C-alpha positions in Angstrom: -36.2 -248.8 -13.6 -37.6 -247.3 -16.9 -40.6 -245.1 -16.4 -43.9 -246.6 -17.7 -45.1 -245.0 -20.8 -48.5 -243.7 -21.6 -48.1 -244.6 -25.3 -45.8 -243.6 -28.2 -43.9 -240.4 -28.5 -46.7 -238.7 -30.3 -49.7 -240.3 -28.5 -50.2 -237.4 -26.0 -49.7 -234.4 -28.3 -53.1 -233.0 -27.2 -51.7 -232.5 -23.8 -48.0 -232.2 -24.6 -48.1 -229.5 -27.2 -50.0 -226.9 -25.0 -47.6 -227.8 -22.2 -44.6 -227.3 -24.5 -45.8 -223.8 -25.4 -46.1 -222.9 -21.7 -42.6 -224.3 -20.9 -41.2 -222.4 -23.9 -42.7 -219.2 -22.7 -41.2 -219.8 -19.2 -37.8 -221.0 -20.5 -37.1 -218.3 -23.1 -36.5 -215.4 -20.6 -34.8 -217.8 -18.1 -32.3 -218.8 -20.8 -31.5 -215.2 -21.5 -31.5 -214.2 -17.8 -29.2 -217.0 -16.8 -26.8 -216.2 -19.6 -26.8 -212.6 -18.5 -26.2 -213.6 -14.8 -23.4 -215.9 -16.0 -21.5 -213.1 -17.8 -21.9 -215.1 -21.0 -23.2 -214.3 -24.5 -27.0 -214.2 -24.4 -27.3 -216.6 -27.2 -25.3 -219.2 -25.2 -28.4 -219.5 -22.9 -30.7 -220.1 -25.9 -28.3 -222.7 -27.3 -28.3 -224.6 -24.0 -32.1 -224.4 -23.8 -32.5 -225.8 -27.4 -30.0 -228.7 -26.7 -31.5 -229.4 -23.3 -35.0 -229.5 -24.8 -34.2 -231.6 -27.8 -31.1 -233.8 -27.4 -31.4 -234.4 -23.7 -35.1 -235.0 -23.8 -34.7 -237.7 -26.5 -32.0 -239.6 -24.6 -33.3 -239.1 -21.0 -35.7 -241.5 -19.4 -37.4 -238.7 -17.5 -41.0 -238.4 -18.7 -41.6 -234.8 -17.5 -38.2 -233.3 -16.7 -37.1 -230.3 -18.7 -33.4 -229.5 -19.1 -31.6 -226.2 -19.9 -29.2 -223.7 -18.4 -29.5 -223.6 -14.7 -29.5 -220.7 -12.3 -27.5 -222.7 -9.8 -24.6 -222.8 -12.1 -24.6 -219.0 -13.0 -22.1 -218.0 -10.4 -19.8 -220.9 -11.2 -19.9 -220.1 -14.9 -19.2 -216.4 -14.3 -16.2 -217.2 -12.1 -14.9 -219.8 -14.4 -15.0 -217.5 -17.4 -13.2 -214.9 -15.4 -10.6 -217.4 -14.2 -9.9 -218.3 -17.9 -9.2 -214.6 -18.7 -12.7 -213.9 -19.9 -12.3 -216.3 -22.9 -15.7 -217.9 -23.5 -14.3 -220.2 -26.2 -11.9 -221.6 -23.6 -14.8 -222.1 -21.1 -16.6 -224.2 -23.8 -13.7 -226.7 -23.7 -14.5 -227.2 -20.0 -18.2 -227.7 -20.7 -17.4 -230.4 -23.2 -15.1 -232.2 -20.7 -17.7 -231.9 -18.0 -20.2 -233.7 -20.3 -17.7 -236.5 -20.8 -17.3 -236.8 -17.0 -21.1 -237.0 -16.5 -21.3 -239.8 -19.1 -18.6 -241.7 -17.1 -20.6 -241.1 -13.9 -23.7 -242.5 -15.5 -21.8 -245.6 -16.8 -20.4 -246.3 -13.3 -23.9 -245.9 -11.9 -23.3 -242.9 -9.7 -26.9 -241.8 -10.2 -27.8 -243.7 -7.0 -26.6 -240.7 -5.0 -29.9 -239.0 -5.7 -31.8 -241.6 -3.7 -30.0 -240.6 -0.4 -31.8 -237.2 0.0 -34.6 -237.3 2.5 -38.2 -236.5 1.4 -38.3 -233.5 3.8 -35.3 -231.9 2.0 -36.7 -232.6 -1.5 -40.1 -231.1 -0.6 -38.3 -228.2 1.1 -36.4 -227.7 -2.2 -39.7 -227.6 -4.1 -41.3 -225.2 -1.6 -38.1 -223.0 -1.4 -37.9 -222.7 -5.2 -41.6 -221.8 -5.2 -41.1 -219.1 -2.7 -38.0 -217.7 -4.4 -39.7 -217.7 -7.8 -42.6 -215.8 -6.4 -40.4 -213.3 -4.6 -38.2 -212.7 -7.7 -41.2 -212.0 -9.9 -42.7 -209.2 -7.7 -40.3 -206.5 -9.1 -41.0 -207.7 -12.7 -44.7 -207.6 -12.0 -44.3 -204.0 -10.9 -42.4 -203.1 -14.1 -39.0 -202.9 -12.4 -36.7 -205.2 -14.5 -33.2 -204.2 -13.5 -32.3 -207.7 -12.3 -32.5 -210.4 -15.1 -34.9 -213.3 -15.1 -33.0 -216.4 -14.0 -31.1 -214.7 -11.1 -32.4 -216.8 -8.2 -29.7 -216.1 -5.6 -30.3 -213.9 -2.6 -27.4 -211.7 -3.4 -28.2 -210.6 -6.9 -26.0 -209.7 -9.9 -27.3 -206.1 -9.7 -25.9 -205.6 -6.2 -29.3 -205.8 -4.4 -30.9 -208.6 -2.4 -34.2 -210.4 -3.1 -36.0 -208.2 -0.5 -34.3 -204.9 -1.4 -35.2 -205.6 -5.1 -38.9 -206.0 -4.1 -38.8 -202.6 -2.2 -37.2 -201.0 -5.3 -40.0 -202.5 -7.4 -42.7 -200.9 -5.3 -40.8 -197.6 -5.4 -40.7 -197.7 -9.2 -44.2 -199.1 -10.1 -45.1 -198.8 -13.8 -48.9 -198.6 -14.3 -48.7 -200.4 -17.7 -46.9 -203.4 -16.2 -49.1 -203.5 -13.1 -52.2 -203.6 -15.3 -50.8 -206.4 -17.4 -49.8 -208.4 -14.3 -53.3 -208.0 -12.7 -55.2 -208.9 -15.8 -52.8 -211.9 -16.4 -53.3 -213.2 -12.8 -57.1 -212.9 -13.2 -56.9 -214.9 -16.4 -54.7 -217.6 -14.9 -56.9 -217.9 -11.8 -60.0 -218.0 -14.0 -58.4 -220.8 -16.1 -57.8 -222.8 -12.9 -61.5 -222.7 -11.9 -63.5 -225.9 -12.1 -66.2 -224.6 -14.5 -63.5 -223.2 -16.8 -61.7 -226.5 -16.9 -64.9 -228.2 -18.0 -64.9 -226.2 -21.2 -63.3 -228.2 -24.0 -61.2 -225.4 -25.5 -59.3 -224.8 -22.3 -57.8 -228.3 -22.6 -55.9 -227.1 -25.7 -55.6 -223.3 -25.1 -53.9 -222.9 -21.8 -54.1 -219.8 -19.6 -50.4 -218.9 -19.9 -50.7 -218.8 -23.7 -53.7 -216.4 -23.5 -51.7 -214.3 -21.0 -48.7 -214.0 -23.4 -50.9 -213.2 -26.4 -52.7 -210.5 -24.5 -49.4 -209.2 -23.2 -48.2 -208.8 -26.8 -51.4 -207.0 -27.8 -51.1 -204.7 -24.8 -47.5 -203.8 -25.8 -48.7 -203.0 -29.3 -51.5 -200.9 -27.9 -49.2 -199.1 -25.5 -46.8 -198.3 -28.4 -49.5 -197.0 -30.7 -51.7 -195.1 -28.2 -49.0 -193.7 -26.0 -51.2 -194.4 -23.0 -48.4 -196.2 -21.1 -44.8 -196.3 -22.1 -43.0 -199.7 -22.0 -39.3 -199.3 -21.7 -37.1 -201.8 -23.7 -36.0 -203.4 -20.4 -39.6 -204.3 -19.6 -39.8 -206.5 -22.7 -38.1 -209.8 -23.7 -35.0 -209.0 -25.8 -33.3 -211.5 -28.1 -31.0 -210.6 -31.0 -32.6 -210.3 -34.4 -30.4 -211.7 -37.1 -30.7 -210.0 -40.4 -29.8 -213.1 -42.4 -29.3 -216.9 -42.0 -25.6 -216.4 -41.9 -26.0 -213.9 -39.2 -28.1 -216.4 -37.2 -25.5 -219.2 -37.7 -22.8 -216.7 -36.5 -24.3 -216.8 -33.0 -23.0 -220.3 -32.6 -19.4 -220.7 -31.3 -16.9 -223.5 -31.1 -14.4 -224.3 -28.3 -10.8 -223.1 -28.5 -9.0 -226.5 -28.1 -5.6 -224.8 -27.6 -6.6 -224.4 -23.9 -6.6 -228.2 -23.4 -3.1 -227.9 -22.0 -4.3 -225.6 -19.1 -4.9 -227.1 -15.7 -7.7 -224.6 -15.0 -9.8 -226.2 -17.8 -9.9 -229.5 -16.0 -10.6 -228.0 -12.6 -13.5 -226.1 -14.1 -14.8 -229.2 -15.9 -14.8 -231.3 -12.7 -16.6 -228.6 -10.8 -19.3 -228.2 -13.5 -19.8 -231.9 -13.8 -20.2 -232.5 -10.1 -22.5 -229.5 -9.4 -24.6 -230.1 -12.6 -24.9 -233.8 -11.8 -26.0 -233.1 -8.2 -28.5 -230.4 -9.3 -29.9 -232.8 -11.9 -30.3 -235.7 -9.5 -32.1 -233.4 -7.0 -34.4 -232.1 -9.7 -35.1 -235.7 -10.9 -36.1 -236.7 -7.4 -38.3 -233.6 -7.1 -39.9 -234.0 -10.5 -40.8 -237.6 -9.9 -42.6 -236.6 -6.7 -44.6 -234.0 -8.7 -45.5 -236.5 -11.4 -49.2 -237.5 -11.1 -48.4 -240.9 -12.4 -45.5 -241.4 -10.0 -43.1 -242.7 -12.6 -39.4 -243.2 -11.6 -36.6 -241.7 -13.7 -33.5 -243.9 -14.3 -30.9 -241.7 -12.8 -27.9 -243.3 -14.4 -29.5 -242.8 -17.8 -30.2 -239.2 -16.9 -26.5 -238.5 -16.2 -25.6 -240.0 -19.6 -28.3 -237.8 -21.2 -27.1 -234.7 -19.4 -23.5 -235.5 -20.3 -24.3 -235.9 -23.9 -26.2 -232.6 -23.8 -23.3 -230.8 -22.2 -20.9 -232.1 -24.8 -23.0 -230.9 -27.6 -23.8 -227.6 -25.9 -20.1 -226.9 -25.4 -19.3 -227.8 -29.0 -21.7 -225.3 -30.5 -21.4 -222.4 -27.9 -23.9 -223.1 -25.2 -23.9 -222.9 -21.4 -23.8 -226.0 -19.2 -27.1 -227.9 -18.9 -29.0 -229.5 -16.0 -32.5 -230.7 -15.4 -34.3 -227.6 -14.1 -37.2 -227.8 -11.6 -38.7 -224.4 -12.6 -39.3 -225.6 -16.2 -40.2 -229.2 -15.1 -42.8 -228.0 -12.6 -44.3 -225.7 -15.3 -44.5 -228.7 -17.6 -46.3 -230.8 -15.0 -48.7 -228.0 -14.0 -49.5 -227.3 -17.7 -50.6 -230.9 -18.2 -47.5 -232.4 -19.9 -47.8 -236.2 -20.1 -44.5 -237.4 -21.7 -41.1 -236.1 -22.8 -42.6 -235.0 -26.1 -43.5 -231.7 -24.2 -39.9 -231.1 -23.3 -38.7 -231.9 -26.8 -41.2 -229.6 -28.5 -40.4 -226.8 -26.1 -36.8 -227.1 -27.5 -38.1 -227.0 -31.0 -40.1 -223.9 -30.3 -37.1 -222.2 -28.8 -35.2 -222.9 -32.0 -38.0 -221.7 -34.3 -38.7 -218.6 -32.3 -35.2 -217.2 -32.3 -34.7 -218.2 -36.0 -38.0 -217.0 -37.5 -40.0 -214.7 -35.2 -37.6 -212.9 -32.8 -39.5 -209.6 -33.5 -42.7 -211.0 -32.0 -40.9 -212.6 -29.1 -39.4 -209.1 -28.3 -43.0 -207.8 -27.8 -43.6 -210.1 -24.8 -43.6 -208.0 -21.5 -41.9 -209.5 -18.5 -45.0 -208.6 -16.5 -46.9 -211.3 -18.4 -44.2 -213.9 -17.7 -44.1 -212.7 -14.0 -47.7 -213.5 -13.6 -47.2 -217.0 -15.0 -44.2 -217.7 -12.7 -46.1 -216.3 -9.7 -48.7 -219.0 -10.2 -46.0 -221.6 -10.7 -44.3 -220.5 -7.5 -47.5 -220.6 -5.5 -48.3 -224.1 -6.7 -44.8 -225.3 -5.6 -45.1 -223.7 -2.2 -48.9 -223.9 -1.6 -50.1 -223.8 2.0 -51.3 -227.4 1.9 -47.7 -228.6 1.6 -46.7 -226.7 4.7 -49.7 -228.1 6.6 -48.7 -231.6 5.4 -45.2 -231.2 6.7 -46.4 -229.8 10.0 -48.8 -232.8 10.5 -45.8 -235.2 10.0 -44.1 -233.8 13.1 -40.9 -231.9 13.9 -38.6 -234.5 12.4 -40.0 -233.7 9.0 -40.9 -230.1 9.5 -37.5 -228.8 10.8 -35.3 -229.9 7.8 -38.2 -228.8 5.5 -38.2 -225.3 6.9 -34.4 -225.0 7.1 -34.2 -226.0 3.4 -36.8 -223.4 2.4 -35.2 -220.6 4.4 -31.7 -221.6 3.2 -32.8 -221.5 -0.4 -34.5 -218.1 0.0 -31.6 -216.5 1.9 -28.7 -218.1 0.0 -29.1 -220.2 -3.1 -30.4 -223.7 -4.2 -27.4 -225.8 -3.4 -26.5 -224.1 -0.1 -30.2 -224.4 1.0 -30.2 -228.1 0.3 -26.9 -228.6 2.1 -28.3 -226.9 5.2 -31.4 -229.1 5.1 -29.2 -232.1 4.7 -27.1 -231.1 7.7 -30.2 -230.8 9.9 -31.6 -234.1 8.6 -28.3 -235.9 9.3 -28.1 -234.2 12.8 -31.5 -235.7 13.5 -30.4 -239.1 12.4 -27.4 -238.9 14.7 -29.5 -237.7 17.6 -32.0 -240.6 17.0 -29.1 -243.1 16.9 -27.8 -241.6 20.1 -31.1 -242.1 21.8 -32.5 -245.3 20.4 -29.9 -248.0 19.7 -31.3 -250.0 22.6 -34.2 -250.1 25.0 -33.2 -248.8 28.5 -34.8 -246.3 30.8 -32.6 -245.5 33.8 -35.5 -243.8 35.6 -37.4 -247.1 35.8 -34.5 -249.2 37.3 -35.4 -250.9 40.6 -32.7 -251.6 43.1 -31.7 -255.3 43.2 -33.4 -256.2 39.9 -31.6 -257.3 36.8 -31.2 -254.6 34.2 -31.7 -255.8 30.6 -30.6 -253.7 27.7 -32.1 -254.9 24.4 -30.0 -253.8 21.5 -31.8 -252.9 18.3 -31.5 -254.7 14.9 -28.6 -252.6 13.7 -26.1 -251.0 16.0 -23.5 -248.9 14.2 -20.6 -246.7 15.1 -23.2 -243.8 15.2 -24.5 -245.4 18.4 -21.2 -245.1 20.3 -22.1 -242.0 22.2 -25.5 -243.4 23.3 -23.9 -246.7 24.4 -21.2 -245.0 26.4 -23.8 -242.6 28.0 -25.9 -245.6 29.1 -22.9 -247.5 30.5 -22.2 -244.4 32.6 -25.8 -244.4 34.0 -25.7 -248.0 35.1 -25.9 -248.1 38.9 -23.0 -249.7 40.8 -23.4 -253.2 42.3 -26.0 -254.1 39.7 -26.6 -257.0 37.4 -26.8 -256.1 33.7 -27.7 -258.2 30.7 -26.9 -257.0 27.1 -29.4 -258.9 24.9 -28.4 -259.0 21.2 -30.9 -261.7 20.3 -32.7 -259.5 17.7 -29.6 -257.7 16.6 -28.5 -258.4 13.0 -25.4 -256.3 12.7 -23.2 -254.7 15.3 -20.2 -252.5 14.6 -16.8 -253.5 15.9 -16.5 -250.2 17.7 -19.4 -251.2 19.9 -17.8 -254.5 20.7 -14.6 -252.7 21.7 -16.6 -250.5 24.0 -18.2 -253.5 25.7 -14.7 -255.1 26.1 -13.3 -252.0 27.7 -16.3 -251.7 30.0 -15.4 -255.1 31.5 -12.7 -253.3 33.5 -14.9 -250.5 34.7 -17.8 -252.9 35.5 -15.5 -255.0 37.7 -14.4 -251.9 39.7 -18.0 -250.8 40.1 -19.3 -254.3 41.2 -21.4 -254.7 38.1 -22.1 -258.2 36.9 -22.3 -258.4 33.1 -24.0 -261.1 31.0 -24.2 -261.1 27.2 -26.9 -262.9 25.2 -26.9 -263.4 21.4 -23.3 -262.2 20.7 -22.1 -265.6 19.6 -23.5 -265.2 16.1 -21.1 -262.3 15.6 -18.1 -264.6 16.4 -17.2 -262.4 19.3 -18.3 -264.4 22.4 -15.0 -266.2 22.7 -13.1 -263.0 22.2 -15.0 -261.4 25.0 -14.4 -264.4 27.3 -10.7 -264.3 26.6 -10.6 -260.6 27.3 -12.5 -261.2 30.6 -9.9 -263.7 31.7 -7.2 -261.2 31.1 -9.0 -258.7 33.1 -9.7 -261.1 36.0 -6.0 -262.1 36.1 
């Protein structure tokens, strides 16, 4: 299904351009941080952000999703480059091949996989990412910037953990950074107030833009007055090219001589599978955050991501996925269409090409304040209350997913949530494939077991347990009148039970099994048993 549009590509620029600026401000340090965490050239992260923002946005059917380098791939990228002898040009070959694989996955309609993740896990993913974003920004808010932006794993690239990094941040508080953070948070909170939103200029000039401008002015004031000293590591840092040829030199091409190496293809498959899974999860989460509740065509998204990865690999960029941090910032900033994602990519290109000196004046404390608000909105208390009110079946996988993401990483956290959700399904199938309460059985009365509409092999344990509970010398009726499908394993269990039932004096009757073409088989089996 193609998402419904709110007009042409340029029809929502009043909302999309301000949102694009906010996403650009969030994406820039993330692109650099993820590249650093991946042991890749810093400009490779910028290239991926530009390609994800422009090429992928134009091909994708996602109205609000934003693509770029993903933190979830950082460890895979770092290990892959290491496995290839530290040759980044060889790694780019794998990125190109991964893009081709993703396009094939889209063509064969593998995007349907994304629909099989429970809502509790998806909402847990959103809340978990919100919590981890907020926790990761606390050190930056304090002026402690040893760990790069974009490192969202519990075990960080600097050797610390999420919590030990926070402690280190409080131990190394920089007054200048704290002042910027507090003022920035005050502005962002003010911009969210109802009376401020009623002012016309706030619809164009967003709070995060004001925060970044004030951050740049604060940096200039600190430098000129000497009141607070801002270390270089407290500011965004991108390479300043002295000429156009120097800028073009940041782009790299793959070394095709590595096509003969087996490791290239292993790396390509791993990147394609993980990037596709992360994209599909983010698509599902982004669609849930979309106020208009539009549905992204997942197969088209895989083709878009594959095309983006092919191009990114060809010109020296990192692998690309749809990214929930940037997508949620886009939604919260009022983005209406994919024009906001596209223009964020254009802004990335223009910024690194023409104004890198000004970009390098942005303090991480300003960006930390923006991301703290983003994290809070993703994991706001009302979401936890909503999941609690839905009951333990929804709350438990939700909480497990959140805790898993915070204490490990995105994919492991989601996997843990899925394990719990599947375990709940198995337990429910064990308990409710039929209607029978052994505590209410009256001696001498017929026991009727009404099978549910669908009885699968997952119900084997429950069926066997019930057969064991049936009292000796009783009359039992298995009623499959309302049953639409029944697995052969269940029929085999009933056939085998004929022997045990005869030894226990149990009289069995089956109703409604003839529509499965099994009644004659059961009768023949019973004759064999009787003989």
